[in-house]
C-alpha positions as CSV (number, residue, x, y, z in Angstrom):
1,X,95.2,33.7,-7.5
2,X,95.7,34.1,-11.2
3,X,98.5,36.6,-10.8
4,X,100.1,34.4,-8.2
5,X,100.1,31.4,-10.5
6,X,101.4,33.5,-13.4
7,X,104.3,34.7,-11.3
8,X,105.2,31.1,-10.3
9,X,105.5,29.8,-13.9
10,X,107.2,32.9,-15.3
11,X,109.9,32.7,-12.7
12,X,110.9,29.1,-13.4
13,X,114.3,28.5,-15.3
14,X,112.3,26.5,-17.9
15,X,111.9,26.5,-21.7
16,X,108.2,26.4,-21.1
17,X,105.9,25.9,-18.1
18,X,102.1,26.0,-17.4
19,X,99.8,25.6,-14.5
20,X,96.1,24.6,-14.5
21,X,94.0,25.0,-11.3
22,X,90.5,23.5,-11.2
23,X,87.4,23.5,-8.9
24,X,85.1,20.6,-10.1
25,X,81.7,19.2,-9.1
26,X,80.3,15.9,-10.2
27,X,76.7,14.8,-9.5
28,X,75.5,11.2,-10.2
29,X,72.0,9.9,-9.6
30,X,71.4,6.2,-10.5
31,X,68.6,3.7,-10.6
32,X,68.8,0.0,-11.2
33,X,65.3,-1.2,-11.7
34,X,63.1,0.2,-8.8
35,X,66.1,0.7,-6.6
36,X,67.8,4.1,-6.1
37,X,71.5,3.0,-6.1
38,X,73.4,6.3,-6.1
39,X,73.0,9.9,-5.2
40,X,76.5,11.4,-5.0
41,X,78.0,14.9,-5.2
42,X,81.7,15.0,-5.5
43,X,83.8,18.1,-5.1
44,X,87.5,18.2,-6.2
45,X,90.0,21.0,-6.5
46,X,93.7,21.3,-7.1
47,X,96.2,22.0,-9.7
48,X,98.5,20.5,-12.3
49,X,101.9,21.7,-13.4
50,X,103.9,20.9,-16.6
51,X,107.5,22.0,-17.1
52,X,109.7,21.6,-20.2
53,X,113.4,22.4,-19.4
54,X,116.7,21.4,-21.1
55,X,114.6,19.3,-23.5
56,X,113.0,17.3,-20.8
57,X,109.4,17.3,-19.4
58,X,108.0,16.7,-15.9
59,X,104.5,17.0,-14.4
60,X,103.0,17.2,-10.9
61,X,99.7,17.7,-9.3
62,X,98.8,19.4,-6.1
63,X,95.7,20.0,-3.9
64,X,96.9,23.0,-1.8
65,X,97.2,26.1,-3.9
66,X,99.6,27.5,-1.3
67,X,102.1,24.9,-2.2
68,X,102.0,25.5,-6.0
69,X,105.3,27.4,-5.9
70,X,107.4,24.6,-4.2
71,X,105.7,22.0,-6.4
72,X,106.5,24.0,-9.6
73,X,110.2,24.4,-8.5
74,X,110.5,20.6,-7.8
75,X,108.9,19.9,-11.2
76,X,111.3,22.1,-13.0
77,X,114.2,20.4,-11.3
78,X,112.9,17.1,-12.4
79,X,112.4,18.3,-16.0
80,X,116.0,19.5,-16.1
81,X,117.3,16.1,-14.9
82,X,115.2,14.3,-17.5
83,X,116.3,16.7,-20.2
84,X,120.0,16.2,-19.4
85,X,119.6,12.5,-20.1
86,X,117.6,12.7,-23.3
87,X,119.1,12.4,-26.7
88,X,115.9,13.6,-28.4
89,X,115.0,16.9,-26.8
90,X,111.3,17.8,-26.3
91,X,110.0,21.2,-27.2
92,X,106.6,22.9,-27.7
93,X,105.3,24.8,-30.7
94,X,104.7,28.5,-30.3
95,X,101.1,29.5,-29.6
96,X,99.2,32.8,-29.3
97,X,99.2,34.4,-25.9
98,X,95.7,34.7,-24.6
99,X,94.5,36.8,-21.7
100,X,90.7,36.3,-21.7
101,X,87.9,34.6,-19.7
102,X,85.6,32.0,-21.3
103,X,82.6,31.7,-18.9
104,X,79.4,29.9,-19.8
105,X,75.8,31.2,-19.4
106,X,73.4,28.3,-20.3
107,X,69.7,29.0,-21.0
108,X,69.0,27.0,-17.8
109,X,72.1,26.5,-15.8
110,X,72.3,23.0,-14.2
111,X,74.3,24.5,-11.4
112,X,71.2,26.4,-10.2
113,X,68.8,23.4,-10.4
114,X,68.1,21.7,-7.1
115,X,69.3,18.2,-6.4
116,X,65.6,17.2,-5.7
117,X,64.5,18.3,-9.1
118,X,67.3,16.2,-10.7
119,X,66.4,13.2,-8.6
120,X,62.7,13.6,-9.5
121,X,63.5,13.8,-13.2
122,X,65.6,10.7,-13.1
123,X,63.0,8.8,-11.2
124,X,60.3,10.0,-13.7
125,X,62.1,8.5,-16.7
126,X,62.9,5.3,-14.9
127,X,59.3,4.9,-13.9
128,X,58.1,5.3,-17.5
129,X,60.4,2.4,-18.5
130,X,59.3,0.1,-15.7
131,X,55.7,0.4,-16.6
132,X,56.2,-1.8,-19.7
133,X,55.5,-5.4,-18.8
134,X,58.3,-6.7,-21.0
135,X,60.9,-4.7,-19.1
136,X,62.7,-6.7,-16.5
137,X,65.1,-4.0,-15.3
138,X,66.6,-0.6,-16.0
139,X,69.7,1.4,-15.6
140,X,68.9,5.1,-15.5
141,X,71.5,7.7,-14.7
142,X,71.7,11.5,-14.3
143,X,75.3,12.7,-14.8
144,X,76.6,16.3,-14.3
145,X,80.1,17.7,-14.5
146,X,81.0,21.3,-14.0
147,X,84.4,22.8,-13.8
148,X,85.9,26.3,-13.3
149,X,89.5,26.5,-14.4
150,X,92.5,28.9,-14.3
151,X,95.3,28.4,-16.8
152,X,98.6,30.3,-16.9
153,X,101.8,29.7,-18.8
154,X,105.3,31.1,-19.1
155,X,104.4,32.7,-22.4
156,X,102.1,35.1,-20.6
157,X,98.7,33.5,-21.1
158,X,96.2,34.0,-18.2
159,X,92.8,32.4,-18.8
160,X,89.8,31.6,-16.7
161,X,87.2,29.2,-18.3
162,X,84.4,26.8,-17.5
163,X,83.2,23.4,-18.6
164,X,79.7,22.1,-18.2
165,X,78.2,18.7,-19.3
166,X,74.9,17.4,-18.2
167,X,72.8,14.5,-19.4
168,X,70.5,11.5,-18.7
169,X,71.3,8.1,-20.1
170,X,70.6,4.5,-19.4
171,X,69.7,1.0,-20.5
172,X,66.3,-0.7,-21.1
173,X,66.3,-4.5,-20.6
174,X,63.5,-6.6,-21.9
175,X,62.8,-10.3,-21.8
176,X,60.5,-12.8,-23.6
177,X,61.1,-16.5,-22.9
178,X,64.8,-17.0,-23.1
179,X,65.5,-13.9,-25.2
180,X,66.9,-10.9,-23.4
181,X,67.5,-7.6,-25.2
182,X,69.1,-4.3,-24.2
183,X,68.6,-0.9,-25.8
184,X,70.3,2.4,-24.7
185,X,68.9,5.8,-24.5
186,X,70.6,9.2,-23.9
187,X,69.8,12.9,-24.1
188,X,71.3,16.1,-23.0
189,X,75.1,16.1,-23.2
190,X,75.9,19.8,-23.4
191,X,75.9,22.8,-21.1
192,X,72.1,23.3,-20.7
193,X,69.6,21.6,-18.4
194,X,66.6,22.4,-20.6
195,X,67.1,19.5,-23.2
196,X,66.6,17.0,-20.3
197,X,63.0,18.0,-19.9
198,X,60.0,16.7,-21.9
199,X,61.8,13.7,-23.3
200,X,59.1,11.1,-22.5
201,X,58.4,10.3,-26.1
202,X,62.0,9.7,-26.9
203,X,62.2,7.2,-24.0
204,X,59.0,5.4,-25.2
205,X,60.4,5.0,-28.7
206,X,63.4,3.2,-27.2
207,X,61.2,1.0,-25.1
208,X,59.3,0.1,-28.3
209,X,62.5,-0.9,-30.0
210,X,63.6,-3.0,-27.0
211,X,60.2,-4.9,-27.1
212,X,60.3,-5.3,-30.9
213,X,63.8,-6.9,-30.7
214,X,62.4,-9.7,-28.6
215,X,60.7,-11.1,-31.8
216,X,63.5,-10.2,-34.2
217,X,65.7,-12.9,-35.8
218,X,69.5,-13.0,-35.1
219,X,71.6,-11.6,-37.9
220,X,73.3,-14.0,-40.3
221,X,77.1,-14.0,-40.3
222,X,78.9,-13.2,-43.5
223,X,80.4,-10.4,-45.7
224,X,77.7,-7.9,-46.8
225,X,77.2,-4.4,-48.0
226,X,75.8,-2.3,-45.2
227,X,74.2,1.1,-44.5
228,X,75.2,2.6,-41.1
229,X,72.9,5.1,-39.4
230,X,74.5,8.3,-38.1
231,X,75.0,6.9,-34.6
232,X,76.8,3.8,-35.8
233,X,78.9,5.6,-38.4
234,X,79.8,8.3,-35.9
235,X,81.2,5.7,-33.5
236,X,83.0,4.0,-36.4
237,X,84.8,7.2,-37.5
238,X,85.6,8.1,-33.9
239,X,86.9,4.8,-32.7
240,X,88.5,3.3,-35.9
241,X,89.9,6.5,-37.4
242,X,89.8,9.3,-34.8
243,X,92.1,7.8,-32.3
244,X,94.7,7.2,-35.0
245,X,94.5,10.9,-35.8
246,X,95.5,11.9,-32.2
247,X,99.2,12.7,-32.7
248,X,100.3,11.6,-29.2
249,X,99.3,8.0,-30.1
250,X,101.4,8.2,-33.2
251,X,104.4,9.9,-31.5
252,X,106.0,6.6,-30.5
253,X,104.3,4.3,-33.0
254,X,106.6,4.2,-36.1
255,X,104.4,1.7,-37.9
256,X,101.2,3.7,-37.9
257,X,103.1,7.0,-38.2
258,X,104.5,5.7,-41.5
259,X,101.0,4.5,-42.6
260,X,99.4,7.9,-41.8
261,X,101.6,10.4,-43.6
262,X,99.8,13.5,-44.6
263,X,98.8,13.4,-48.3
264,X,98.1,9.6,-48.5
265,X,94.8,8.6,-50.0
266,X,92.5,6.9,-47.5
267,X,89.2,6.9,-49.3
268,X,87.1,8.0,-52.2
269,X,86.9,11.8,-53.0
270,X,83.4,11.8,-51.4
271,X,85.0,11.2,-48.0
272,X,85.6,14.3,-45.8
273,X,86.3,14.0,-42.0
274,X,86.7,16.9,-39.6
275,X,87.3,17.5,-35.9
276,X,85.5,20.7,-34.9
277,X,85.4,22.2,-31.3
278,X,83.6,25.3,-32.6
279,X,80.2,23.7,-33.4
280,X,77.7,25.1,-31.0
281,X,75.7,23.1,-28.5
282,X,77.5,19.7,-28.9
283,X,79.1,17.5,-26.3
284,X,82.7,18.1,-27.6
285,X,82.4,21.9,-28.1
286,X,84.7,24.3,-26.2
287,X,86.4,27.6,-26.7
288,X,89.8,26.8,-25.1
289,X,91.7,23.6,-24.4
290,X,93.7,22.7,-21.3
291,X,96.9,23.9,-22.9
292,X,95.6,27.4,-23.5
293,X,95.0,27.0,-27.2
294,X,91.7,27.9,-28.8
295,X,89.5,25.1,-30.0
296,X,89.2,25.1,-33.7
297,X,88.1,23.2,-36.8
298,X,90.6,20.7,-38.1
299,X,90.1,18.9,-41.5
300,X,91.4,15.4,-41.1
301,X,90.4,13.8,-44.4
302,X,89.7,16.1,-47.4
303,X,88.3,14.5,-50.6
304,X,89.7,11.1,-49.4
305,X,93.2,12.4,-48.7
306,X,94.7,12.6,-45.2
307,X,95.0,16.3,-44.6
308,X,95.5,16.9,-40.9
309,X,95.6,15.5,-37.4
310,X,95.0,16.5,-33.8
311,X,97.9,17.9,-31.8
312,X,99.3,19.2,-28.5
313,X,102.0,21.9,-28.6
314,X,104.6,19.1,-28.1
315,X,103.4,16.9,-30.9
316,X,102.8,19.9,-33.3
317,X,106.5,20.8,-32.7
318,X,107.7,17.2,-33.3
319,X,105.5,16.7,-36.5
320,X,106.0,20.2,-37.8
321,X,102.3,20.6,-38.2
322,X,99.7,23.3,-37.1
323,X,98.2,23.5,-33.7
324,X,94.7,22.1,-33.4
325,X,93.6,22.9,-29.8
326,X,92.9,19.3,-28.8
327,X,94.8,19.0,-25.5
328,X,92.5,18.2,-22.6
329,X,92.4,16.7,-19.1
330,X,89.3,15.3,-17.3
331,X,90.3,16.3,-13.7
332,X,92.9,17.9,-11.5
333,X,95.1,14.8,-11.1
334,X,95.4,14.3,-14.9
335,X,97.8,15.7,-17.4
336,X,96.2,16.8,-20.6
337,X,96.3,14.4,-23.6
338,X,95.2,14.8,-27.2
339,X,91.5,14.3,-27.5
340,X,88.9,14.6,-30.2
341,X,86.4,17.4,-29.8
342,X,83.5,16.8,-32.2
343,X,84.6,14.4,-34.9
344,X,82.3,14.0,-37.9
345,X,82.0,12.7,-41.4
346,X,80.9,15.7,-43.5
347,X,77.7,15.5,-45.4
348,X,77.6,14.0,-48.9
349,X,74.9,14.2,-51.6
350,X,73.3,10.7,-51.4
351,X,70.0,10.0,-49.7
352,X,69.2,7.1,-47.4
353,X,66.7,5.7,-49.9
354,X,69.5,5.8,-52.6
355,X,71.7,3.7,-50.4
356,X,69.1,1.1,-49.6
357,X,68.0,0.8,-53.2
358,X,71.7,0.1,-54.2
359,X,71.9,-3.1,-52.1
360,X,70.4,-6.4,-53.1
361,X,71.5,-8.4,-50.0
362,X,72.8,-6.6,-47.0
363,X,72.0,-4.9,-43.7
364,X,71.0,-1.5,-42.2
365,X,72.7,-1.1,-38.8
366,X,71.1,1.3,-36.3
367,X,72.4,2.7,-33.0
368,X,75.9,2.4,-31.6
369,X,76.4,-0.4,-29.0
370,X,80.0,-0.2,-28.0
371,X,82.9,-2.0,-29.5
372,X,86.7,-2.2,-29.6
373,X,89.6,-1.4,-31.7
374,X,93.2,-2.8,-31.9
375,X,95.4,-0.8,-34.3
376,X,93.6,-0.8,-37.6
377,X,91.2,-3.6,-36.7
378,X,87.7,-2.8,-35.3
379,X,84.5,-4.5,-34.0
380,X,81.3,-2.6,-33.3
381,X,77.9,-3.6,-32.1
382,X,74.6,-2.2,-33.3
383,X,71.5,-1.9,-31.1
384,X,69.4,-3.4,-33.9
385,X,69.4,-3.7,-37.6
386,X,67.2,-4.6,-40.7
387,X,67.8,-6.9,-43.6
388,X,68.0,-5.2,-47.0
389,X,66.6,-7.4,-49.7
390,X,66.3,-6.3,-53.4
391,X,66.7,-2.6,-52.5
392,X,64.1,-2.6,-49.7
393,X,64.2,-2.7,-45.9
394,X,63.2,-6.1,-44.6
395,X,62.8,-7.7,-41.2
396,X,64.3,-6.4,-38.0
397,X,67.4,-8.3,-36.8
398,X,69.1,-8.5,-33.4
399,X,72.5,-9.5,-32.0
400,X,74.3,-7.8,-34.9
401,X,77.9,-6.5,-35.1
402,X,80.3,-5.4,-37.8
403,X,84.1,-5.8,-38.0
404,X,86.9,-5.1,-40.4
405,X,90.1,-3.3,-41.1
406,X,90.1,0.5,-41.1
407,X,91.9,1.3,-44.4
408,X,90.0,-1.1,-46.6
409,X,86.7,-0.1,-45.0
410,X,87.4,3.6,-45.7
411,X,88.1,2.7,-49.3
412,X,84.9,0.7,-49.4
413,X,82.8,3.7,-48.2
414,X,80.9,4.3,-51.5
415,X,78.0,6.6,-50.6
416,X,77.7,9.4,-48.0
417,X,74.4,10.8,-47.0
418,X,73.1,14.4,-46.8
419,X,71.8,14.1,-43.3
420,X,74.5,14.7,-40.7
421,X,73.4,14.1,-37.1
422,X,75.2,14.2,-33.8
423,X,74.6,12.0,-30.8
424,X,73.4,14.0,-27.8
425,X,75.6,12.2,-25.3
426,X,79.3,12.3,-25.8
427,X,82.1,10.3,-24.2
428,X,85.4,8.7,-24.8
429,X,88.0,6.8,-22.7
430,X,91.7,7.1,-23.3
431,X,94.8,6.3,-21.3
432,X,97.4,8.3,-23.1
433,X,100.2,6.5,-21.2
434,X,98.7,7.4,-17.9
435,X,95.4,6.6,-16.0
436,X,92.3,6.1,-18.1
437,X,90.6,9.5,-18.6
438,X,86.8,9.2,-19.3
439,X,86.1,12.4,-21.2
440,X,82.4,13.4,-21.3
441,X,83.2,16.2,-23.7
442,X,83.7,14.3,-26.9
443,X,81.1,14.4,-29.7
444,X,80.5,12.1,-32.7
445,X,78.5,13.0,-35.8
446,X,77.9,11.6,-39.3
447,X,75.3,11.2,-42.0
448,X,74.1,7.7,-43.1
449,X,76.9,6.0,-45.0
450,X,77.1,2.9,-47.3
451,X,80.1,0.5,-47.0
452,X,80.4,-2.0,-49.8
453,X,81.7,-4.9,-47.7
454,X,82.1,-5.5,-44.0
455,X,82.1,-8.7,-41.9
456,X,78.8,-9.1,-40.1
457,X,78.8,-11.3,-37.0
458,X,75.8,-13.3,-36.1
459,X,74.7,-16.9,-36.3
């Protein structure tokens, strides 16, 4: 099949063409409270073709590999028609030719674990949560995605590779009187089934927090200095800055493209931000992207200065910048788009205690709880927090969120911890001009950080 696909793309009258063929399996097991709501195994297979010709681009998907040739021919014809009508011609940056396989051998391969064992494990964690009298319901999910892919292009690359991501995650909902609180839990998130086992104590710690929150006071609204834990700061750098570093989002956005010229100062010299697909065992780690480019380490901010961004071959050509290996698709029907791998704030030299001692009146925010961004504006929730009073941690607070403007917040980041940690479960949603692609393989990491002033939402 590889040689057949390679012959198809090499015979096209195109500037560049590639073809990706996938065989995918998804397994979902879900509980809501005591009820088993989902046990689903989904198999998909098919291919995706991209053709650049005469400065135009066209894409197509197919399910029958026997029809790949006619589909590719039709896609090439479409690309030529588009190119003939474009004033600004599209092109792709040159990339190394790769003829290699990248297959995965986990310590314990989730593909060999029975569905019954996966179901029993999910039920086990769900039962632990339901034993607590303050818990009114749960959401407990087992999620597994495995993919075997072939990639060929007209440059001569012929690659076979695999993706695996497996994890358990969910929500603990507690109630006392009229107060209802929700705390998330998640573990796993890479290629190996083993980290899903023996996590009872981690679940119980989250139950304890969900119960403690029932007696916590709501946060007070205002502008405060804050310390963010690695979970909250990882989501902040991913959502507020990371998406603005994906070049396809800047490609047709002249305002932000002007604001984010390489070499501008975004923060203090202590701030270093990197995207790194090569870190082992993390949700966003991979060896090859869906454009046949090796995953790599890309410095994005170096000593406070914007030093790089994430690219496809097309955007690298347009911006005149190096390839980064960040082009990925979540399934057969999707064209690849530029995605973060493992984005992180690099370690500094401050300690958590140093940060707390430096604040007279502020907050410590713990645990990412979703949020939203719009351009350079952001709002993120925290699962819980603590008052900081006269340099010491005070009472627990609930219903807390932070908001602000990206560029001023980066400038206000004044201390960076020495304790980088990554969340076990990854995930990121992005449309990229097409359907929403929910990518499991996207990691976020950070140490504790101190921000001198953000807007805290509360009462």
